[in-house]
NUMI-739023 format. One line per field, with one value per residue (C-alpha): z, y, x; residue in three letters. Coordinates in nm, 4 decimals, padded with zeros to 6 digits, always signed. Each point is the difference from the previous one (the first is absolute). Example, Ala and Ser with C-alpha at 12.3 -4.5 7.8 and 13.67 -1.06 7.14 Angstrom:
# NUMI-739023
c3: +00.7800, -00.0660
c2: -00.4500, +00.3440
c1: +01.2300, +00.1370
type: ala, ser
***
This chain:
# NUMI-739023
c3: -04.3009, +00.0555, +00.1569, -00.0424, +00.1548, +00.2734, +00.3585, +00.3446, +00.1342, +00.3413, +00.1988, +00.2625, +00.2422, +00.2386, +00.2386, +00.2832, +00.3336, +00.0130, +00.1225, +00.1146, -00.0671, +00.3706, +00.0862, -00.2685, +00.1407, +00.3551, -00.1159, -00.1468, -00.3575, -00.1395, +00.0295, +00.1538, -00.2481, -00.2944, +00.0850, +00.1135, -00.3496, -00.2240, +00.1985, -00.0018, +00.3095, -00.0454, -00.2073, +00.0056, +00.0605, -00.0930, +00.1604, -00.1699, -00.1957, -00.3672, -00.2405, -00.2306, +00.2901, +00.0808, -00.3640, +00.0267, +00.3197, -00.1665, -00.3031, +00.2199, +00.1685, -00.3398, -00.1146, +00.3219, -00.0711, -00.3582, -00.1583, -00.2576, +00.0473, -00.0379, -00.3130, -00.1628, +00.0104, -00.3489, +00.0934, +00.2810, +00.0125, +00.2973, +00.0700, +00.2626, +00.0999, +00.2547, +00.0435, -00.0821, +00.0143, -00.1043, -00.3427, -00.2584, +00.1773, -00.1874, +00.2435, -00.2164, -00.0112, +00.3791, +00.0456, -00.2537, +00.1710, +00.3434, -00.1231, -00.2252, -00.3161, -00.3170, -00.3068, -00.0940, -00.1206, +00.2813, -00.0088, +00.2470, -00.0339, +00.1298, -00.0104, +00.3522, +00.1943, -00.3143, -00.0096, +00.0714, -00.2282, -00.2626, +00.0532, -00.0412, -00.3371, -00.1148, +00.1267, -00.1884, -00.3191, +00.0769, +00.0754, -00.2889, -00.2635, -00.1821, +00.3197, +00.1009, +00.3644, +00.2250, +00.3401, +00.0853, +00.3437, +00.0916, +00.3000, +00.1813, +00.3137, +00.1740, +00.2980, +00.0743, +00.3160, -00.1690, +00.0970, -00.0678, -00.0534, +00.2064, -00.0315, +00.1922, -00.1682, -00.3524, -00.1514, -00.2600, +00.1747, +00.2968, -00.2114, +00.1117, +00.2399, -00.1586, +00.1013, -00.0301, -00.1270, -00.2774, -00.2394, -00.2536, -00.2578, -00.1784, -00.3297, -00.1874, -00.3510, +00.0808, +00.3344, +00.3204, +00.2716, -00.1976, -00.3672, -00.1466, -00.2135, -00.1342, +00.0310, -00.1171, +00.0431, -00.1181, +00.0481, +00.0331, -00.1368, +00.0335, +00.3758, -00.0046, +00.1068, +00.3093, +00.1993, -00.2200, +00.0362, -00.2217, +00.0882, -00.2278, -00.1141, +00.1012, +00.3535, +00.2220, +00.3281, +00.3139, +00.1450, -00.3216, -00.1216, +00.1811, +00.1483, -00.1987, +00.2174, -00.0480, -00.3768, -00.0076, +00.2030, -00.2371, -00.2977, +00.1661, +00.0845, -00.3454, -00.2605, +00.1071, +00.3164, +00.2117, -00.0505, -00.3790, +00.0186, +00.2255, -00.2327, -00.3006, +00.1941, +00.1231, -00.3487, -00.1446, +00.2722, -00.0395, -00.3757, +00.0688, +00.2574, -00.2286, -00.2847, +00.2277, +00.1037, -00.3617, -00.1004, +00.2869, -00.1074, +00.3397, +00.1532, +00.3125, +00.1888, -00.0722, +00.2098, +00.3430, +00.0899, -00.1375, +00.1097, -00.0147, +00.1310, +00.3781, +00.0352, +00.1351, +00.0149, -00.1229, -00.3214, -00.0595, +00.0667, -00.2027, -00.2759, -00.0668, +00.2060, -00.0340, -00.3783, -00.0299, +00.2057, +00.2666, +00.3797, +00.1835, +00.1548, -00.3363, +00.0017, +00.1563, +00.2285, +00.3266, -00.0296, -00.1919, +00.2435, +00.2532, -00.2417, -00.1372, -00.3536, -00.1150, -00.3445, -00.2819, +00.2271, +00.1681, -00.2295, +00.0256, +00.3760, +00.0372, -00.2449, +00.2017, +00.3152, -00.1637, -00.1339, +00.3128, +00.2339, -00.2251, -00.0618, -00.3663, -00.1183, -00.3025, -00.2693, +00.1438, -00.2385, +00.1311, -00.1610, +00.0588, -00.0626, +00.0496, -00.1191, +00.0111, -00.0945, -00.3704, -00.0016, -00.0491, +00.1243, -00.0521, +00.0730, -00.0079, +00.0727, +00.1569, +00.0868, +00.2880, -00.1231, +00.3033, +00.3288, +00.0485, +00.2766, +00.1979, +00.0267, +00.3681, -00.0548, -00.3616, -00.1268
c2: +02.2991, -00.1300, -00.3463, -00.2783, -00.3464, +00.0473, -00.0436, -00.0019, -00.3428, +00.0391, +00.1850, -00.1227, +00.2033, -00.0785, +00.2745, -00.0774, +00.1782, +00.3609, +00.2755, +00.3384, +00.3347, +00.0769, -00.2889, +00.0991, +00.3533, -00.1339, -00.2227, +00.3032, -00.1302, +00.2437, +00.3776, +00.0772, +00.2854, -00.2415, -00.1863, +00.3261, +00.1381, -00.3044, -00.1397, -00.3587, -00.2130, -00.3323, -00.2748, -00.3772, -00.1939, -00.3663, -00.0612, -00.3024, -00.1107, -00.0084, +00.2279, -00.2883, -00.1985, +00.2925, +00.0027, -00.3735, +00.0496, +00.2715, -00.2227, -00.2860, +00.2383, +00.1081, -00.3616, -00.0937, +00.2763, -00.1175, -00.2859, -00.0293, -00.2796, +00.0418, -00.2143, +00.2686, +00.2648, +00.0745, +00.2475, +00.1729, +00.3522, +00.0948, +00.3533, +00.1412, +00.2991, -00.1319, -00.3130, -00.3292, -00.2532, -00.0779, +00.1038, -00.2443, -00.0977, +00.0428, +00.1026, -00.1188, -00.3492, -00.0095, +00.1164, -00.2509, -00.2853, +00.0971, +00.0274, -00.3051, +00.1956, -00.1969, +00.0761, +00.3362, +00.3277, +00.2181, +00.3480, +00.2016, +00.3675, +00.2815, +00.3240, +00.1145, +00.1310, -00.0321, -00.3746, -00.1545, +00.2309, -00.0609, -00.3723, +00.0568, +00.1633, -00.3021, -00.2394, +00.1874, -00.0556, -00.3705, -00.0373, +00.2032, -00.0785, -00.3010, -00.1872, -00.0203, -00.0552, -00.0751, +00.0599, +00.1956, +00.0407, +00.3222, -00.0039, +00.2361, -00.0203, +00.2469, -00.0139, +00.3216, -00.1445, -00.0151, +00.1043, +00.3685, +00.0632, +00.2535, -00.0428, +00.3227, +00.2381, -00.1267, +00.1313, +00.2708, +00.3286, -00.1964, -00.0586, -00.3629, -00.2721, -00.3300, -00.2968, -00.3787, -00.2247, -00.2140, +00.0428, -00.2228, +00.0676, -00.2832, +00.1074, -00.1905, +00.0354, -00.1102, +00.1436, +00.1637, +00.2397, +00.2990, +00.0807, +00.1736, +00.2755, +00.1798, +00.0457, +00.2764, +00.0358, +00.2052, +00.0941, +00.3592, -00.0714, +00.3554, -00.0642, -00.3449, +00.1512, +00.1538, -00.3192, -00.1608, +00.2829, +00.0962, -00.2853, -00.2756, -00.2815, -00.2681, -00.1351, +00.1738, -00.0925, -00.0169, +00.3459, +00.1819, +00.0498, +00.2659, -00.1086, +00.0615, +00.2979, +00.1461, -00.0475, +00.1614, +00.2950, +00.0443, +00.0030, +00.2659, +00.2081, -00.0142, -00.0960, +00.0858, +00.1609, -00.2268, +00.2279, -00.0357, -00.3775, -00.0379, +00.2155, -00.2132, -00.3185, +00.1237, +00.0951, -00.3281, -00.2110, +00.1782, -00.0647, -00.3726, +00.0058, +00.1923, -00.2451, -00.2892, +00.1789, +00.0744, -00.3619, -00.1100, +00.2536, +00.1689, +00.3386, +00.0560, +00.0713, -00.3590, -00.1411, -00.1372, -00.0269, +00.0955, -00.2485, +00.1166, -00.0783, +00.0292, +00.3271, +00.3557, +00.1106, +00.3492, -00.1385, -00.2145, +00.2862, +00.2717, -00.2235, -00.2163, +00.0551, +00.3777, -00.0010, -00.2669, +00.2141, -00.2687, +00.0215, -00.2015, -00.2053, -00.1743, -00.0999, -00.3049, +00.2162, -00.0663, -00.3675, +00.0222, +00.2440, -00.2835, -00.2678, +00.1475, -00.0215, -00.3651, +00.0757, -00.0620, -00.1945, +00.3081, +00.0459, -00.3581, -00.0189, +00.3023, -00.1393, -00.3231, +00.2025, +00.2105, -00.3069, -00.2129, +00.2710, +00.1011, +00.3517, -00.0699, -00.2165, -00.0992, +00.2652, +00.1992, +00.1169, +00.0033, +00.1639, -00.1764, +00.2231, -00.0532, +00.1518, -00.0661, +00.1461, -00.0073, +00.1958, -00.2407, -00.0319, -00.2117, +00.0621, -00.2597, +00.0203, -00.3013, -00.0336, -00.2145, -00.2316, -00.2081, -00.0004, -00.3334, -00.2437, +00.1120, +00.3568, +00.0655, +00.2356, -00.0347, +00.2581
c1: -01.4257, -00.3500, +00.0040, -00.2544, -00.0205, +00.2607, -00.1211, +00.1552, -00.0846, +00.1675, +00.2645, +00.2436, +00.2129, +00.2829, +00.1131, +00.2459, +00.0464, -00.1184, +00.2296, -00.1314, +00.1625, -00.0390, +00.2310, +00.2483, +00.0086, +00.0397, +00.2873, +00.1750, +00.0032, -00.2575, -00.0212, -00.3437, -00.0487, -00.0084, -00.3247, -00.1557, +00.0434, -00.0491, -00.2961, +00.1282, -00.0574, +00.1800, +00.1520, +00.0608, +00.3210, +00.0543, +00.3375, +00.1569, -00.3101, +00.1084, -00.1860, -00.0893, -00.1500, -00.2292, -00.1099, -00.0715, -00.2023, -00.2057, -00.0585, -00.1194, -00.2441, -00.1329, -00.0403, -00.1798, -00.2509, -00.0548, -00.1869, +00.2778, +00.2521, +00.3747, -00.0234, -00.2162, +00.2736, +00.1309, +00.2721, +00.1873, +00.1435, +00.2162, +00.1168, +00.2330, +00.2109, +00.2484, +00.2154, -00.1727, +00.2818, +00.3572, +00.1231, -00.1262, -00.3201, -00.3269, -00.2768, -00.2931, +00.1507, +00.0306, -00.3593, -00.1311, +00.1830, -00.1277, -00.3605, +00.0080, -00.0740, +00.0653, +00.2106, -00.1469, +00.1547, +00.1355, +00.1497, +00.2066, -00.0882, +00.2215, -00.1972, +00.0746, -00.2984, -00.2141, +00.0622, -00.3383, -00.1970, +00.2663, -00.0582, -00.3734, +00.0678, +00.2039, -00.2689, -00.2716, +00.1980, +00.0333, -00.3705, -00.1410, +00.2636, +00.1349, +00.0952, -00.3690, +00.0945, -00.2957, +00.1614, +00.3165, +00.1576, +00.1801, +00.2339, +00.2324, +00.2116, +00.2303, +00.2344, +00.1875, +00.1595, +00.3387, +00.3529, +00.0448, -00.3714, -00.1925, -00.3742, -00.0680, +00.2422, +00.0743, -00.3230, +00.0637, -00.0664, -00.1414, -00.3101, -00.0444, +00.1130, +00.1026, -00.2151, +00.0264, -00.2762, -00.1444, -00.2915, -00.1742, -00.2700, -00.1777, -00.1528, -00.2690, -00.1400, -00.3553, -00.1032, +00.1142, -00.1107, +00.1326, +00.0457, +00.3046, -00.1507, +00.3058, +00.3742, +00.2285, +00.3760, +00.2935, +00.3641, +00.1208, +00.3460, +00.1424, -00.0006, +00.1625, +00.3317, -00.1594, +00.0567, +00.2681, +00.2481, +00.2922, +00.2334, +00.1278, -00.2301, +00.2486, +00.0111, +00.2536, +00.1590, -00.2181, -00.0515, +00.0903, -00.3557, -00.2070, -00.3331, -00.3169, -00.1058, +00.3478, -00.0202, -00.3429, +00.1246, +00.2934, -00.2375, -00.2144, +00.3056, +00.1600, -00.2621, -00.3536, -00.1387, -00.2171, -00.3018, +00.0267, +00.0462, -00.3040, -00.2100, +00.0935, -00.0726, -00.3373, -00.1179, +00.1287, -00.1605, -00.3323, +00.0039, +00.0428, -00.2819, -00.2340, +00.0602, -00.0927, -00.3186, -00.0919, +00.0557, -00.2255, -00.2684, +00.0170, +00.0674, +00.2074, -00.3226, -00.1105, +00.2850, -00.0819, +00.3683, +00.3398, +00.2673, +00.3611, +00.3472, +00.0298, +00.1865, -00.0103, -00.3625, +00.0828, +00.1486, -00.3071, -00.2382, +00.1703, +00.1331, -00.3063, -00.3144, -00.0324, +00.0622, -00.2707, -00.2361, -00.0359, +00.0345, +00.2632, -00.2824, -00.0302, +00.3664, +00.1644, +00.2155, -00.1845, +00.0909, +00.3259, +00.1603, +00.0324, +00.1211, +00.3198, +00.1336, +00.0099, +00.1394, -00.2459, -00.2363, -00.1493, -00.2969, -00.1246, +00.0616, -00.2267, -00.2565, -00.0179, -00.0635, -00.2714, -00.1797, +00.0417, -00.1292, -00.2876, +00.1297, -00.0684, -00.2855, -00.2065, +00.0057, +00.2896, +00.2704, +00.3571, +00.3021, +00.3325, +00.3003, +00.3735, +00.3251, +00.3729, +00.3384, +00.0584, -00.2462, -00.2885, -00.3526, -00.3111, -00.3669, -00.2768, -00.3713, -00.1711, -00.3672, -00.1212, -00.2751, -00.0894, +00.1927, +00.1806, -00.0818, +00.3059, -00.1299, -00.0789, -00.2904, -00.1148, -00.2421
type: unk, unk, unk, unk, unk, unk, unk, unk, unk, unk, unk, unk, unk, unk, unk, unk, unk, unk, unk, unk, unk, unk, unk, unk, unk, unk, unk, unk, unk, unk, unk, unk, unk, unk, unk, unk, unk, unk, unk, unk, unk, unk, unk, unk, unk, unk, unk, unk, unk, unk, unk, unk, unk, unk, unk, unk, unk, unk, unk, unk, unk, unk, unk, unk, unk, unk, unk, unk, unk, unk, unk, unk, unk, unk, unk, unk, unk, unk, unk, unk, unk, unk, unk, unk, unk, unk, unk, unk, unk, unk, unk, unk, unk, unk, unk, unk, unk, unk, unk, unk, unk, unk, unk, unk, unk, unk, unk, unk, unk, unk, unk, unk, unk, unk, unk, unk, unk, unk, unk, unk, unk, unk, unk, unk, unk, unk, unk, unk, unk, unk, unk, unk, unk, unk, unk, unk, unk, unk, unk, unk, unk, unk, unk, unk, unk, unk, unk, unk, unk, unk, unk, unk, unk, unk, unk, unk, unk, unk, unk, unk, unk, unk, unk, unk, unk, unk, unk, unk, unk, unk, unk, unk, unk, unk, unk, unk, unk, unk, unk, unk, unk, unk, unk, unk, unk, unk, unk, unk, unk, unk, unk, unk, unk, unk, unk, unk, unk, unk, unk, unk, unk, unk, unk, unk, unk, unk, unk, unk, unk, unk, unk, unk, unk, unk, unk, unk, unk, unk, unk, unk, unk, unk, unk, unk, unk, unk, unk, unk, unk, unk, unk, unk, unk, unk, unk, unk, unk, unk, unk, unk, unk, unk, unk, unk, unk, unk, unk, unk, unk, unk, unk, unk, unk, unk, unk, unk, unk, unk, unk, unk, unk, unk, unk, unk, unk, unk, unk, unk, unk, unk, unk, unk, unk, unk, unk, unk, unk, unk, unk, unk, unk, unk, unk, unk, unk, unk, unk, unk, unk, unk, unk, unk, unk, unk, unk, unk, unk, unk, unk, unk, unk, unk, unk, unk, unk, unk, unk, unk, unk, unk, unk, unk, unk, unk, unk, unk, unk, unk, unk, unk, unk, unk, unk, unk, unk, unk, unk, unk, unk, unk, unk, unk, unk, unk, unk, unk, unk, unk, unk, unk, unk, unk, unk, unk, unk, unk, unk
***
């Protein structure tokens, strides 16, 4: 869809302690062959910092960078992949209370690693539709330092290393440093069982349900070879990307940067960059390879870095693209209008 009157007012990031792959290899918790092949160099670990608190910290950073007051926020959309709090808690309510946001609508979105772009899609509807929202805050927070979790070896096919952190995006209807030009999304439902598996849809006893990588492997062994699944996904993803480009009246060659999930560089190159006819230098991989996979926050963490460091400036078009099991993906084109005051080297 073509988008009008939705702007990125500010961005806020919280990333805890950085961990290098070299140290993980030296500690014997990571096979040295894995980073040699996937090209990833590090991740972040928060220890006992709650995921929701990292989302709050990121939101405070975004508000400090903005001229908008907390009172101006008309809605909040929080997204997450991993544990947020005890059963029954409502993360948006916690974040609102911590930030002092008033009695406004708030949604909790569960779209996995597509979460923040999914939240952007919902916010666009709120800002351009009947709700007529003027300012919407998007937040996300992840902490994979949990019992039984393995940030270095749980990634499907060793394609990523899980990372902790928080991200916030403040959207405005009147102005901002970047304009949202388009957004396209879709669900490839024939592949939803790839990560769900063939088990029952009622909760079983602990340990009875195979892990997601195990369920995916079973699907590939019995239902559809991995090569066929990846081909279907690539074609589907590219259709979503192309629709976003068409709606923004752009070609792939008009993109200054393509920002994707922080994962194996080979998958990004062969699945997205090469089909678009773009070199890897125009991707977010050089930065994202050191960050790790912070759920749905990856794309906006990278966008904040690109804007803050001046790697993108006035007039640059940026494609944001994420995907998640289900199989779903979202692509959005944003154009930088004027670098914000917090950009280190604005162009």
